[in-house]
N, C-alpha and C positions, 0 to 999 in steps of 0.2 A: 504494500500500500504506500502510495506517495504521500509525503507530508506537504500539504499545500503551503505556499508562501503567504504569510499574512499580508494583508493590504496595509500599506502605510501611505499617508498623505502628507504633503508639505503643510507647514503651519505658517500662516500669514497674520501678523499682528498689526492691527489698524487702530488709529486714534481719531476720536471725535474731538476736533479742536474748534472752539467757538471764540471768535475775536471779541474785543471790547464793545463792539456795536451789536453783538448778538447774532453774528453770521457764522455759518459753518464753512470750514475750509474743505473744498473738494477738488479732486483731480479727474480729468477725463482720460481714459485709457484708449488703447488701440482698437478696442471693441466698441468705442463710442459710449461706453458706460461711465457715469460719474462714480467715483469711489473715494473712500477715506484714505488719507495718507498713511503709509506704513508699508511693510514688506515682510519678506521671508526671515524667519527666526534662524539665526546662525548657531552652529554648534558651540555649546558652552555659554550662550548668551541668555540672560533672563528676558522674558517677554516684555517687562516694563522698560528695560534698557533698549530693547529692539525698537519699540515704537518711538522713543525719543530720538534715537539715532536716525531712523528712517524719515521722520518728520524733518529733521535738520537737513538730511541729504536731498529730500524732494522739494523742500520749500524755503530753506534757509531760516526757518523759525526755530528758536530755542523753546523747549517746553519741559514740563514736569508731568510725570504720569500720575493720574488720579485712579479712581476705582475701576475694577474690571466691570464691564457692562454686559457682555454677552459672548457666547461661542456658538458657532453654527458651521455646518458643512455646506460649501458652495461648489457648484459644478459650472465653471466658467465656459467650458466647451465639453461636448459629449465625451464621456469616459474619463474625464480628468476631475478629480476632487481636491479641494483645499479646505483645511480647517481654518476658519476665520476666528480670531480672538480680537475683541474690541475693548478698548479702554477709553474712559473719559480722560481728556488731557487738558492741562492748564497751560496756555501759552504764556511765556515770560514777558514778551513785548510784542504787541501787534500793531504798533504805530507805523512800522514799515510794511510795505506790501510784500506778500509772499512771492518768492521767485520760482518760476517754472523750471524744473530740471529737464534733462533729456529723456527721462523715463516716461513722461506723459505728454499728451497733445495740448492740454489746456488746463488752466487753473482758475478757480473761482471761489467767491464768498457768497453764500446764499442764506437768506432769511428763513426762519422756520416755516413760514407759509409757502415758500417755494419748493420745499423738499418733496412733497407728495407727487408733484408733476414731473420730477426729474427721472430720466432713464437711469436707474440704478437698482441693484438687488434689494429686495425687501429687507434682508438682514441688516444692511447699512441703514436703511430708513428707520428700522426698529431701534438700532443703537443710537442714532441721532435723537430720536424722541426720548429715549431713556435718559440720555445725558442732559437734555433740556430740562427734564423734570426732576433730575437728581439733586438732592440737597447739597452735595459736595461741590457742585458747579458754582454756586454763589460765592 
């Protein structure tokens, strides 16, 4: 009898970053979806460290990790699964505009009322709503 290889999925740690005007920081990817800043967890890295590093790399914003908001499995393309981990994130200074990195096609700041109409996975929308309502955000 063969021993089946267990399925493993990459882990992507994302951050819900809300600026001083109450707008969520989002990035548009190559699939034309809006997504939260963040990325792949590296070997030996803590998830809270990963999200801060990725936000700095993708937007040039310094941040501090807040509470864990959600985890969910996403299938960006058929047959590929990614474990998404989202944190609420406190930006350290949002007076300067975020800078678009080479990893994404577009960057934007969106008010809470704009989020439902955006093309993005429901898990991201759920995490955004959770952070807006979270007492630790204030």
